[in-house]
C-alpha positions as CSV (number, residue, x, y, z in Angstrom):
1,M,-2.3,9.7,21.6
2,E,0.4,10.2,19.2
3,L,2.2,7.5,17.2
4,V,5.7,7.0,18.8
5,R,6.8,3.9,16.9
6,Q,5.8,2.3,13.6
7,L,5.1,-1.4,13.1
8,V,6.6,-3.4,10.2
9,F,5.4,-6.9,9.6
10,Y,8.1,-8.9,8.1
11,K,6.8,-11.4,5.5
12,H,3.9,-13.7,6.7
13,H,5.3,-14.7,10.1
14,F,3.3,-12.6,12.4
15,F,0.0,-12.9,10.5
16,T,0.3,-16.8,10.3
17,F,0.5,-16.8,14.1
18,F,-2.1,-14.1,14.6
19,E,-4.8,-15.7,12.4
20,R,-4.7,-19.0,14.5
21,Q,-5.7,-17.1,17.7
22,T,-9.2,-16.6,19.1
23,E,-10.9,-13.2,18.9
24,K,-10.2,-12.5,22.6
25,V,-6.4,-13.2,22.1
26,K,-6.3,-11.2,18.9
27,N,-7.9,-8.2,20.7
28,K,-5.3,-8.5,23.6
29,I,-2.4,-8.7,21.0
30,D,-3.9,-5.6,19.3
31,Y,-4.0,-3.8,22.6
32,V,-0.3,-4.6,23.4
33,L,0.7,-3.5,19.9
34,F,-1.2,-0.2,20.5
35,V,0.7,0.3,23.7
36,L,4.0,-0.5,21.9
37,T,3.3,2.1,19.2
38,H,1.9,4.8,21.4
39,A,3.7,4.7,24.8
40,E,7.0,6.6,25.2
41,R,8.2,4.1,27.7
42,V,6.8,0.5,27.1
43,P,6.4,-1.4,30.4
44,E,8.6,-4.5,30.7
45,K,5.4,-6.5,31.2
46,F,4.8,-5.8,27.4
47,L,8.2,-5.8,25.9
48,K,11.6,-7.3,27.0
49,Q,14.8,-8.1,25.4
50,V,15.4,-11.8,25.0
51,E,18.3,-12.8,27.3
52,G,21.5,-13.9,25.6
53,T,20.6,-12.2,22.3
54,K,21.6,-9.0,20.7
55,G,18.7,-6.9,19.5
56,L,16.0,-9.5,19.8
57,Y,12.9,-8.6,21.8
58,E,9.7,-10.3,22.7
59,V,6.3,-8.7,22.8
60,R,4.6,-10.2,25.9
61,V,0.9,-10.9,25.9
62,E,-1.0,-12.7,28.7
63,M,-4.6,-13.7,28.4
64,G,-5.9,-15.5,31.5
65,N,-3.6,-18.4,32.1
66,D,-2.3,-18.3,28.5
67,I,1.0,-16.6,27.6
68,F,1.9,-15.6,24.1
69,R,5.1,-14.2,22.7
70,V,5.9,-12.3,19.4
71,F,9.5,-11.7,18.6
72,C,10.7,-8.4,17.2
73,C,13.6,-6.1,16.8
74,F,14.1,-2.4,16.4
75,D,15.1,-0.8,13.1
76,K,16.3,2.8,13.0
77,G,15.1,3.3,16.6
78,Q,11.4,3.9,16.1
79,I,10.5,1.1,13.8
80,V,9.5,-2.2,15.4
81,V,9.7,-5.2,13.0
82,L,7.5,-8.1,14.0
83,F,8.4,-11.7,13.4
84,N,7.1,-15.1,14.6
85,G,4.9,-15.7,17.5
86,F,4.0,-18.7,19.6
87,Q,2.0,-19.7,22.7
88,K,4.3,-20.3,25.7
89,K,3.6,-23.5,27.4
90,S,6.6,-23.6,29.9
91,Q,8.6,-21.2,32.0
92,K,11.5,-21.0,29.6
93,T,11.1,-19.8,26.0
94,P,11.9,-22.8,23.7
95,V,15.3,-22.6,22.2
96,Q,13.9,-23.5,18.7
97,E,11.5,-20.5,18.8
98,I,14.4,-18.1,19.7
99,D,16.6,-19.7,16.9
100,L,13.8,-19.3,14.4
101,A,13.4,-15.6,15.4
102,L,17.1,-14.9,15.2
103,K,17.2,-16.5,11.7
104,I,14.2,-14.3,10.6
105,M,15.9,-11.2,12.1
106,N,19.1,-12.0,10.3
107,E,17.3,-12.5,7.0
108,Y,15.4,-9.2,7.4
109,F,18.6,-7.2,7.9
110,E,20.4,-9.1,5.1
111,Q,17.5,-8.4,2.7
112,K,17.4,-4.8,3.8
113,N,21.1,-4.2,3.2
114,E,20.9,-5.8,-0.3
115,S,18.2,-3.3,-1.4
């Protein structure tokens, strides 16, 4: 399979989340990221725009009864920039997690525009 998208890991946010996970969860996250980078059309079960936001998406990972989310955005169409992640414990995504992701996304684009 050919690479369709490139991943960019902004600062330490994704790796801080990733390192706290079990090996099984890490493997599942790796699989979903593989799909994200190699599939022309990524199924909504793996990637969905966060409602009420402009440009913020969540990578969706399910492992048994556990649900994990990693926030991201697109830059120049084929670049996916990964931000913070968390384990979802309720039906709704916590507002503080969305706010943090939006703050990180804005910081990413501000820093990019400065350089």
